[in-house]
DRENPA-3360 file (N, C-alpha, C; in nm, 2 decimals, always signed):
BEGIN
1 = XXXXXXXX = +25.63/-15.20/+0.90/+25.48/-15.06/+0.94/+25.39/-15.20/+1.00 ~ +25.40/-15.28/+0.90/+25.28/-15.38/+0.97/+25.29/-15.45/+1.07 ~ +25.38/-15.51/+1.10/+25.40/-15.55/+1.24/+25.40/-15.46/+1.35 ~ +25.45/-15.30/+1.33/+25.37/-15.18/+1.42/+25.26/-15.18/+1.46 ~ +25.17/-15.17/+1.31/+25.01/-15.14/+1.35/+24.96/-15.28/+1.39 ~ +25.04/-15.37/+1.39/+24.91/-15.47/+1.44/+24.96/-15.51/+1.61 ~ +25.10/-15.45/+1.64/+25.15/-15.42/+1.76/+25.07/-15.33/+1.87 ~ +25.04/-15.20/+1.76/+24.98/-15.11/+1.85/+24.82/-15.14/+1.87;
9 = XXXXXXXX = +24.75/-15.21/+1.74/+24.59/-15.26/+1.79/+24.64/-15.36/+1.91 ~ +24.74/-15.46/+1.92/+24.71/-15.56/+2.02/+24.74/-15.48/+2.15 ~ +24.81/-15.37/+2.18/+24.81/-15.30/+2.27/+24.66/-15.18/+2.32 ~ +24.63/-15.14/+2.21/+24.51/-15.09/+2.27/+24.39/-15.17/+2.27 ~ +24.40/-15.27/+2.24/+24.31/-15.36/+2.30/+24.31/-15.43/+2.42 ~ +24.46/-15.46/+2.48/+24.46/-15.46/+2.64/+24.43/-15.37/+2.73 ~ +24.47/-15.25/+2.65/+24.40/-15.15/+2.76/+24.27/-15.10/+2.77 ~ +24.22/-15.14/+2.68/+24.03/-15.14/+2.65/+23.97/-15.28/+2.76;
17 = XXXXXXXX = +24.06/-15.38/+2.76/+24.07/-15.52/+2.82/+24.07/-15.47/+2.99 ~ +24.17/-15.41/+3.02/+24.17/-15.38/+3.15/+24.11/-15.28/+3.22 ~ +24.09/-15.15/+3.13/+23.91/-15.07/+3.16/+23.79/-15.12/+3.21 ~ +23.78/-15.22/+3.08/+23.69/-15.28/+3.14/+23.64/-15.35/+3.26 ~ +23.73/-15.48/+3.33/+23.78/-15.53/+3.44/+23.77/-15.43/+3.53 ~ +23.84/-15.29/+3.48/+23.79/-15.20/+3.64/+23.68/-15.18/+3.65 ~ +23.58/-15.13/+3.55/+23.45/-15.09/+3.56/+23.37/-15.19/+3.62 ~ +23.37/-15.35/+3.60/+23.35/-15.43/+3.69/+23.36/-15.46/+3.84;
25 = XXXXXXXX = +23.45/-15.36/+3.85/+23.52/-15.33/+4.02/+23.44/-15.24/+4.09 ~ +23.39/-15.14/+4.03/+23.37/-15.02/+4.10/+23.23/-15.01/+4.13 ~ +23.23/-14.98/+4.24/+23.05/-14.93/+4.31/+23.07/-14.80/+4.32 ~ +22.92/-14.76/+4.32/+22.88/-14.63/+4.40/+22.82/-14.67/+4.58 ~ +22.87/-14.58/+4.61/+22.83/-14.56/+4.77/+22.75/-14.47/+4.81 ~ +22.63/-14.53/+4.91/+22.49/-14.33/+4.89/+22.55/-14.41/+5.09 ~ +22.53/-14.33/+5.14/+22.53/-14.29/+5.30/+22.47/-14.23/+5.35 ~ +22.36/-14.26/+5.46/+22.31/-14.14/+5.55/+22.34/-14.13/+5.69;
33 = XXXXXXXX = +22.42/-14.07/+5.73/+22.48/-14.04/+5.84/+22.45/-13.95/+5.92 ~ +22.44/-13.98/+6.05/+22.42/-13.85/+6.16/+22.56/-13.79/+6.21 ~ +22.56/-13.65/+6.17/+22.67/-13.57/+6.26/+22.68/-13.60/+6.40 ~ +22.78/-13.64/+6.41/+22.82/-13.66/+6.58/+22.94/-13.54/+6.63 ~ +22.88/-13.45/+6.73/+22.96/-13.38/+6.82/+23.00/-13.45/+6.93 ~ +23.13/-13.48/+6.93/+23.21/-13.52/+7.09/+23.19/-13.42/+7.14 ~ +23.21/-13.26/+7.16/+23.18/-13.20/+7.25/+23.03/-13.21/+7.32 ~ +22.91/-13.22/+7.28/+22.81/-13.25/+7.35/+22.72/-13.37/+7.26;
41 = XXXXXXXX = +22.79/-13.50/+7.30/+22.74/-13.64/+7.24/+22.62/-13.66/+7.29 ~ +22.54/-13.63/+7.37/+22.42/-13.61/+7.41/+22.26/-13.58/+7.31 ~ +22.33/-13.51/+7.23/+22.25/-13.38/+7.12/+22.27/-13.49/+7.02 ~ +22.15/-13.48/+6.98/+22.12/-13.57/+6.87/+22.17/-13.46/+6.69 ~ +22.27/-13.49/+6.65/+22.31/-13.43/+6.54/+22.23/-13.41/+6.41 ~ +22.24/-13.36/+6.31/+22.15/-13.37/+6.17/+22.20/-13.45/+6.10 ~ +22.10/-13.54/+6.04/+22.12/-13.61/+5.91/+22.17/-13.58/+5.79 ~ +22.31/-13.64/+5.71/+22.30/-13.58/+5.61/+22.33/-13.72/+5.54;
49 = XXXXXXXX = +22.32/-13.73/+5.39/+22.32/-13.76/+5.26/+22.44/-13.72/+5.20 ~ +22.55/-13.83/+5.14/+22.62/-13.82/+5.10/+22.64/-13.94/+5.02 ~ +22.76/-13.95/+4.89/+22.76/-14.05/+4.83/+22.95/-14.07/+4.78 ~ +22.97/-14.18/+4.77/+23.13/-14.18/+4.75/+23.12/-14.32/+4.68 ~ +23.25/-14.35/+4.68/+23.30/-14.50/+4.55/+23.41/-14.55/+4.64 ~ +23.37/-14.68/+4.61/+23.38/-14.82/+4.67/+23.50/-14.86/+4.51 ~ +23.57/-14.99/+4.62/+23.62/-15.09/+4.46/+23.62/-15.23/+4.54 ~ +23.60/-15.32/+4.45/+23.56/-15.49/+4.52/+23.73/-15.55/+4.51;
57 = XXXXXXXX = +23.72/-15.57/+4.65/+23.85/-15.66/+4.65/+23.83/-15.80/+4.64 ~ +23.92/-15.84/+4.70/+23.93/-15.99/+4.72/+23.80/-16.03/+4.86 ~ +23.75/-16.14/+4.87/+23.68/-16.21/+4.95/+23.55/-16.12/+4.94 ~ +23.49/-16.09/+4.86/+23.34/-16.04/+4.81/+23.36/-15.88/+4.90 ~ +23.47/-15.84/+4.94/+23.48/-15.70/+5.02/+23.49/-15.59/+4.92 ~ +23.46/-15.48/+5.00/+23.46/-15.31/+4.92/+23.51/-15.23/+5.02 ~ +23.64/-15.19/+4.96/+23.73/-15.09/+5.00/+23.68/-14.98/+4.98 ~ +23.66/-14.90/+5.07/+23.68/-14.70/+5.05/+23.70/-14.66/+5.14;
65 = XXXXXXXX = +23.70/-14.52/+5.14/+23.77/-14.44/+5.24/+23.62/-14.44/+5.38 ~ +23.72/-14.42/+5.49/+23.65/-14.40/+5.62/+23.53/-14.24/+5.62 ~ +23.60/-14.15/+5.54/+23.49/-14.00/+5.52/+23.40/-14.08/+5.46 ~ +23.37/-14.15/+5.35/+23.25/-14.15/+5.30/+23.16/-14.22/+5.36 ~ +23.19/-14.36/+5.46/+23.07/-14.39/+5.53/+23.07/-14.41/+5.66 ~ +23.18/-14.30/+5.75/+23.15/-14.30/+5.87/+23.00/-14.24/+5.91 ~ +22.98/-14.26/+6.04/+22.88/-14.20/+6.09/+22.73/-14.26/+6.02 ~ +22.79/-14.40/+5.99/+22.67/-14.42/+5.87/+22.52/-14.51/+5.96;
73 = XXXXXXXX = +22.45/-14.45/+5.93/+22.28/-14.49/+5.96/+22.21/-14.62/+5.85 ~ +22.25/-14.55/+5.77/+22.21/-14.63/+5.61/+22.29/-14.64/+5.50 ~ +22.37/-14.76/+5.46/+22.43/-14.76/+5.36/+22.40/-14.85/+5.22 ~ +22.42/-14.79/+5.12/+22.37/-14.88/+5.00/+22.42/-14.88/+4.88 ~ +22.45/-14.95/+4.81/+22.59/-14.95/+4.73/+22.50/-15.02/+4.60 ~ +22.60/-14.99/+4.46/+22.51/-14.99/+4.30/+22.63/-15.00/+4.23 ~ +22.59/-15.10/+4.14/+22.69/-15.12/+4.06/+22.74/-15.03/+3.93 ~ +22.83/-15.03/+3.86/+22.81/-14.95/+3.71/+22.71/-15.02/+3.63;
81 = XXXXXXXX = +22.64/-14.92/+3.58/+22.59/-14.98/+3.52/+22.40/-15.00/+3.55 ~ +22.38/-15.01/+3.65/+22.31/-15.09/+3.75/+22.19/-15.01/+3.82 ~ +22.10/-14.96/+3.81/+22.01/-14.84/+3.90/+22.00/-14.95/+4.05 ~ +22.00/-15.05/+4.03/+21.95/-15.16/+4.17/+22.07/-15.12/+4.27 ~ +22.03/-15.10/+4.36/+22.11/-15.05/+4.51/+22.05/-15.16/+4.62 ~ +22.15/-15.21/+4.69/+22.17/-15.30/+4.72/+22.21/-15.26/+4.92 ~ +22.14/-15.29/+5.01/+22.17/-15.27/+5.16/+22.34/-15.34/+5.19 ~ +22.41/-15.22/+5.25/+22.54/-15.28/+5.28/+22.57/-15.19/+5.45;
89 = XXXXXXXX = +22.67/-15.26/+5.46/+22.74/-15.23/+5.60/+22.86/-15.23/+5.61 ~ +22.88/-15.10/+5.68/+23.06/-15.15/+5.72/+23.11/-15.27/+5.83 ~ +23.18/-15.28/+5.77/+23.27/-15.41/+5.85/+23.39/-15.36/+5.96 ~ +23.44/-15.27/+5.91/+23.59/-15.20/+6.01/+23.58/-15.07/+5.87 ~ +23.68/-15.01/+6.00/+23.68/-14.82/+5.97/+23.80/-14.80/+6.10 ~ +23.88/-14.74/+5.96/+24.01/-14.69/+6.04/+24.03/-14.56/+6.01 ~ +23.97/-14.45/+6.09/+23.96/-14.32/+6.08/+24.09/-14.27/+6.10 ~ +24.21/-14.30/+6.12/+24.31/-14.22/+6.08/+24.38/-14.26/+5.99;
97 = XXXXXXXX = +24.35/-14.39/+5.93/+24.42/-14.38/+5.75/+24.30/-14.36/+5.71 ~ +24.19/-14.34/+5.69/+24.07/-14.30/+5.61/+24.05/-14.43/+5.53 ~ +24.04/-14.51/+5.60/+23.99/-14.63/+5.48/+23.89/-14.73/+5.58 ~ +23.78/-14.81/+5.52/+23.64/-14.86/+5.56/+23.71/-14.96/+5.48 ~ +23.67/-15.11/+5.55/+23.57/-15.26/+5.44/+23.41/-15.26/+5.46 ~ +23.37/-15.26/+5.32/+23.20/-15.24/+5.30/+23.17/-15.41/+5.31 ~ +23.05/-15.48/+5.36/+23.05/-15.59/+5.33/+22.86/-15.59/+5.24 ~ +22.84/-15.65/+5.15/+22.68/-15.69/+5.12/+22.67/-15.87/+5.13;
105 = XXXXXXXX = +22.55/-15.89/+5.22/+22.48/-15.98/+5.24/+22.45/-16.03/+5.13 ~ +22.36/-15.95/+5.05/+22.31/-16.01/+4.91/+22.44/-16.04/+4.79 ~ +22.41/-16.22/+4.78/+22.52/-16.29/+4.72/+22.49/-16.22/+4.60 ~ +22.38/-16.16/+4.53/+22.41/-16.12/+4.39/+22.44/-16.02/+4.34 ~ +22.48/-15.95/+4.45/+22.55/-15.81/+4.40/+22.68/-15.83/+4.31 ~ +22.72/-15.93/+4.40/+22.85/-15.95/+4.30/+22.90/-16.06/+4.20 ~ +22.79/-16.10/+4.16/+22.74/-16.11/+4.00/+22.78/-16.06/+3.89 ~ +22.90/-16.08/+3.87/+22.97/-16.02/+3.73/+23.04/-15.94/+3.75;
113 = XXXXXXXX = +23.08/-15.91/+3.88/+23.19/-15.82/+3.91/+23.31/-15.93/+3.94 ~ +23.47/-15.81/+3.98/+23.56/-15.89/+3.95/+23.66/-15.83/+4.08 ~ +23.72/-15.90/+4.15/+23.81/-15.82/+4.24/+23.93/-15.79/+4.20 ~ +23.99/-15.65/+4.23/+24.10/-15.60/+4.17/+24.19/-15.67/+4.28 ~ +24.34/-15.67/+4.23/+24.43/-15.73/+4.31/+24.51/-15.60/+4.35 ~ +24.58/-15.59/+4.48/+24.62/-15.51/+4.56/+24.78/-15.52/+4.41 ~ +24.83/-15.39/+4.43/+24.97/-15.38/+4.34/+25.07/-15.33/+4.45 ~ +25.16/-15.28/+4.40/+25.28/-15.23/+4.44/+25.30/-15.08/+4.47;
121 = XXXXXXXX = +25.34/-15.02/+4.54/+25.39/-14.92/+4.57/+25.43/-14.83/+4.38 ~ +25.33/-14.69/+4.36/+25.42/-14.69/+4.25/+25.54/-14.59/+4.18 ~ +25.58/-14.59/+4.13/+25.70/-14.51/+4.10/+25.66/-14.37/+4.01 ~ +25.77/-14.28/+4.07/+25.71/-14.15/+4.02/+25.77/-14.16/+3.86 ~ +25.62/-14.09/+3.78/+25.62/-14.04/+3.67/+25.50/-14.22/+3.59 ~ +25.52/-14.28/+3.67/+25.40/-14.36/+3.66/+25.25/-14.33/+3.60 ~ +25.19/-14.34/+3.48/+25.07/-14.31/+3.47/+24.96/-14.40/+3.55 ~ +24.85/-14.33/+3.58/+24.79/-14.38/+3.70/+24.65/-14.32/+3.63;
129 = XXXXXXXX = +24.55/-14.43/+3.63/+24.40/-14.40/+3.58/+24.33/-14.40/+3.71 ~ +24.21/-14.29/+3.76/+24.14/-14.29/+3.88/+24.02/-14.29/+3.83 ~ +23.93/-14.38/+3.89/+23.79/-14.41/+3.85/+23.68/-14.35/+3.95 ~ +23.58/-14.29/+3.96/+23.54/-14.26/+4.05/+23.36/-14.17/+3.98 ~ +23.29/-14.16/+4.13/+23.21/-14.09/+4.06/+23.14/-13.94/+4.13 ~ +23.25/-13.82/+4.07/+23.25/-13.67/+4.14/+23.13/-13.64/+4.14 ~ +23.12/-13.54/+4.19/+22.97/-13.48/+4.27/+22.88/-13.57/+4.28 ~ +22.86/-13.70/+4.29/+22.77/-13.78/+4.31/+22.70/-13.80/+4.17;
137 = XXXXXXXX = +22.77/-13.78/+4.06/+22.70/-13.80/+3.96/+22.71/-13.98/+3.96 ~ +22.58/-14.00/+3.87/+22.52/-14.17/+3.86/+22.66/-14.22/+3.72 ~ +22.68/-14.11/+3.61/+22.82/-14.22/+3.52/+22.93/-14.21/+3.59 ~ +22.96/-14.34/+3.57/+23.12/-14.34/+3.60/+23.25/-14.22/+3.52 ~ +23.28/-14.18/+3.62/+23.40/-14.04/+3.51/+23.58/-14.16/+3.55 ~ +23.63/-14.15/+3.48/+23.78/-14.17/+3.43/+23.86/-14.06/+3.41 ~ +23.96/-14.06/+3.49/+24.09/-13.95/+3.48/+24.16/-14.01/+3.49 ~ +24.31/-13.93/+3.43/+24.44/-13.98/+3.41/+24.54/-13.91/+3.41;
145 = XXXXXXXX = +24.64/-13.93/+3.53/+24.75/-13.87/+3.47/+24.88/-13.94/+3.53 ~ +24.95/-13.86/+3.60/+25.11/-13.94/+3.64/+25.14/-13.92/+3.78 ~ +25.19/-13.98/+3.89/+25.24/-13.97/+3.96/+25.37/-13.88/+3.95 ~ +25.33/-13.76/+4.05/+25.41/-13.66/+4.04/+25.49/-13.63/+4.16 ~ +25.46/-13.70/+4.28/+25.52/-13.67/+4.40/+25.46/-13.79/+4.51 ~ +25.59/-13.86/+4.58/+25.58/-13.98/+4.69/+25.60/-13.91/+4.80 ~ +25.52/-13.91/+4.94/+25.57/-13.81/+5.01/+25.46/-13.85/+5.20 ~ +25.51/-13.79/+5.26/+25.39/-13.80/+5.36/+25.31/-13.64/+5.43;
153 = XXXXXXXX = +25.20/-13.68/+5.39/+25.10/-13.54/+5.40/+24.99/-13.59/+5.55 ~ +24.94/-13.49/+5.55/+24.80/-13.48/+5.70/+24.72/-13.55/+5.58 ~ +24.60/-13.66/+5.67/+24.50/-13.70/+5.58/+24.37/-13.56/+5.67 ~ +24.35/-13.52/+5.55/+24.24/-13.41/+5.59/+24.12/-13.51/+5.70 ~ +24.05/-13.58/+5.72/+24.02/-13.65/+5.79/+24.01/-13.68/+5.94 ~ +24.15/-13.67/+5.94/+24.17/-13.79/+6.05/+24.25/-13.69/+6.08 ~ +24.36/-13.59/+6.02/+24.50/-13.47/+6.11/+24.60/-13.58/+6.11 ~ +24.62/-13.70/+6.09/+24.73/-13.74/+6.08/+24.79/-13.81/+5.99;
161 = XXXXXXXX = +24.90/-13.77/+6.01/+25.03/-13.79/+5.88/+25.06/-13.87/+5.82 ~ +25.06/-13.95/+5.71/+25.10/-14.07/+5.65/+25.13/-14.06/+5.49 ~ +25.18/-14.21/+5.46/+25.20/-14.19/+5.32/+25.12/-14.14/+5.23 ~ +25.15/-14.10/+5.11/+25.05/-14.04/+5.05/+25.13/-14.03/+4.89 ~ +25.07/-14.06/+4.78/+25.08/-14.04/+4.62/+25.00/-13.93/+4.59 ~ +25.10/-13.82/+4.55/+25.07/-13.69/+4.45/+25.03/-13.71/+4.31 ~ +24.91/-13.75/+4.28/+24.93/-13.71/+4.10/+24.87/-13.59/+4.06 ~ +24.87/-13.61/+3.93/+24.87/-13.45/+3.89/+24.71/-13.47/+3.81;
169 = XXXXXXXX = +24.62/-13.55/+3.83/+24.46/-13.52/+3.88/+24.35/-13.48/+3.99 ~ +24.29/-13.42/+3.94/+24.17/-13.34/+4.05/+24.10/-13.47/+4.10 ~ +24.08/-13.46/+4.26/+24.04/-13.59/+4.32/+23.89/-13.49/+4.32 ~ +23.80/-13.51/+4.29/+23.69/-13.42/+4.37/+23.59/-13.51/+4.45 ~ +23.54/-13.42/+4.53/+23.37/-13.45/+4.58/+23.32/-13.60/+4.55 ~ +23.26/-13.73/+4.59/+23.19/-13.83/+4.51/+23.31/-13.95/+4.44 ~ +23.42/-13.86/+4.42/+23.55/-14.00/+4.39/+23.59/-14.03/+4.46 ~ +23.58/-13.98/+4.60/+23.66/-14.07/+4.74/+23.65/-14.21/+4.72;
177 = XXXXXXXX = +23.76/-14.25/+4.77/+23.71/-14.43/+4.75/+23.75/-14.48/+4.61 ~ +23.73/-14.45/+4.53/+23.73/-14.52/+4.38/+23.91/-14.54/+4.35 ~ +23.90/-14.62/+4.30/+24.09/-14.71/+4.28/+24.14/-14.57/+4.16 ~ +24.27/-14.63/+4.22/+24.34/-14.57/+4.09/+24.47/-14.65/+4.07 ~ +24.46/-14.70/+3.92/+24.49/-14.82/+3.86/+24.61/-14.76/+3.80 ~ +24.70/-14.86/+3.82/+24.87/-14.81/+3.78/+24.88/-14.97/+3.74 ~ +24.90/-15.01/+3.59/+24.93/-15.17/+3.51/+24.84/-15.25/+3.52 ~ +24.74/-15.19/+3.56/+24.63/-15.29/+3.56/+24.61/-15.33/+3.71;
185 = XXXXXXXX = +24.68/-15.30/+3.77/+24.67/-15.35/+3.95/+24.63/-15.21/+4.02 ~ +24.56/-15.24/+4.17/+24.50/-15.14/+4.25/+24.63/-15.06/+4.34 ~ +24.68/-14.92/+4.27/+24.75/-14.86/+4.30/+24.76/-14.77/+4.44 ~ +24.62/-14.77/+4.48/+24.58/-14.68/+4.60/+24.40/-14.62/+4.56 ~ +24.36/-14.54/+4.67/+24.23/-14.49/+4.67/+24.23/-14.38/+4.65 ~ +24.14/-14.31/+4.59/+24.14/-14.17/+4.55/+24.12/-14.10/+4.71 ~ +24.15/-14.00/+4.78/+24.08/-13.97/+4.88/+24.07/-13.78/+4.91 ~ +24.13/-13.74/+4.88/+24.17/-13.59/+4.91/+24.23/-13.53/+4.79;
193 = XXXXXXXX = +24.20/-13.40/+4.77/+24.26/-13.31/+4.65/+24.27/-13.15/+4.73 ~ +24.36/-13.06/+4.62/+24.37/-12.94/+4.71/+24.27/-12.86/+4.62 ~ +24.23/-12.71/+4.70/+24.12/-12.65/+4.64/+24.17/-12.61/+4.51 ~ +24.05/-12.55/+4.43/+24.13/-12.50/+4.29/+24.23/-12.35/+4.30 ~ +24.14/-12.29/+4.44/+24.26/-12.16/+4.42/+24.36/-12.20/+4.50 ~ +24.41/-12.30/+4.52/+24.52/-12.35/+4.58/+24.63/-12.38/+4.49 ~ +24.58/-12.49/+4.46/+24.65/-12.56/+4.33/+24.53/-12.60/+4.21 ~ +24.56/-12.63/+4.11/+24.48/-12.71/+4.02/+24.53/-12.83/+3.94;
201 = XXXXXXXX = +24.47/-12.90/+3.90/+24.53/-13.06/+3.90/+24.58/-13.14/+4.00 ~ +24.57/-13.11/+4.11/+24.64/-13.18/+4.21/+24.54/-13.32/+4.31 ~ +24.61/-13.40/+4.30/+24.49/-13.51/+4.39/+24.59/-13.57/+4.47 ~ +24.53/-13.63/+4.56/+24.61/-13.76/+4.61/+24.55/-13.88/+4.64 ~ +24.59/-14.02/+4.63/+24.55/-14.14/+4.69/+24.65/-14.18/+4.78 ~ +24.53/-14.28/+4.85/+24.62/-14.39/+4.92/+24.68/-14.48/+4.88 ~ +24.82/-14.52/+4.93/+24.92/-14.58/+4.84/+24.92/-14.74/+4.88 ~ +24.94/-14.86/+4.87/+24.94/-14.96/+4.90/+24.97/-15.02/+5.02;
209 = XXXXXXX = +25.09/-14.96/+5.08/+25.15/-15.03/+5.21/+25.08/-14.94/+5.31 ~ +24.94/-14.85/+5.31/+24.93/-14.76/+5.40/+24.74/-14.88/+5.38 ~ +24.70/-14.94/+5.29/+24.60/-15.03/+5.27/+24.59/-15.15/+5.32 ~ +24.77/-15.20/+5.24/+24.83/-15.33/+5.32/+24.81/-15.30/+5.49 ~ +24.85/-15.21/+5.57/+24.86/-15.25/+5.68/+24.74/-15.24/+5.73 ~ +24.64/-15.14/+5.70/+24.45/-15.16/+5.71/+24.41/-15.29/+5.72 ~ +24.46/-15.36/+5.61/+24.39/-15.50/+5.55/+24.41/-15.61/+5.69;
% end
C-alpha cells in the first residue's frame, strides 16, 4: 500500500509539471482586422476586434489558427499571467488548413516560455487536455476529454475537407488556436466545434499530420 501511495504521488507531481510547462507555452492573441468583401474589394470593410489563443513552438514561433489572425491590421500577444502585450505579425498563413505562424520581434517576450514539441497523431480513447481563452476572457481555461473520432471533415474557415480529431470537450470562440495535449506533447490545435443546439461537448482539433504539412 505504501508503494502504491508513493507511485500515485509521483504520478500526480508529473502531471502537474506537464500542466505547468504547457502554461508557459500558451499565449493570448489580440487581433484588429478589416473585413474584406472579395466581390467588392475596393470598398473598405468594417474593422473588427477579436481574440484567440496560440502556442509557442520551436524557433520562437507562435502557432495558431488562420481565422484568429486573418485580415490583420494590428496584432498583439501576451503570456499567461502577464498583462503586457507585445506587437506581433503574421509570418505565414494557410487559410485552407486554418493554420498560421506568428512572430514577435521583441526577444523579451520569449523569456520564461517553453516551446512545445509536436507529437504523433493521437489514438482513439486517448485522454486530451485543451488550453485556451474562451470568450476572450483573460484567465486561461483548461478542459479535458478523450479523442472520440478521427475522420475527414469540412474546415469551417476554408470550406475544404481535411483530417480532424473529434474530442468530447467543447471548443468555444477565443479558445481557437490553443494547444491540445496528449501525453505531454502537442497533439493538435483547437479550431472549431458544433453549436450546442446540434450536439453538446463536441470539439475538433487540427491533428499533427496537418500541422506538419503546413510547417
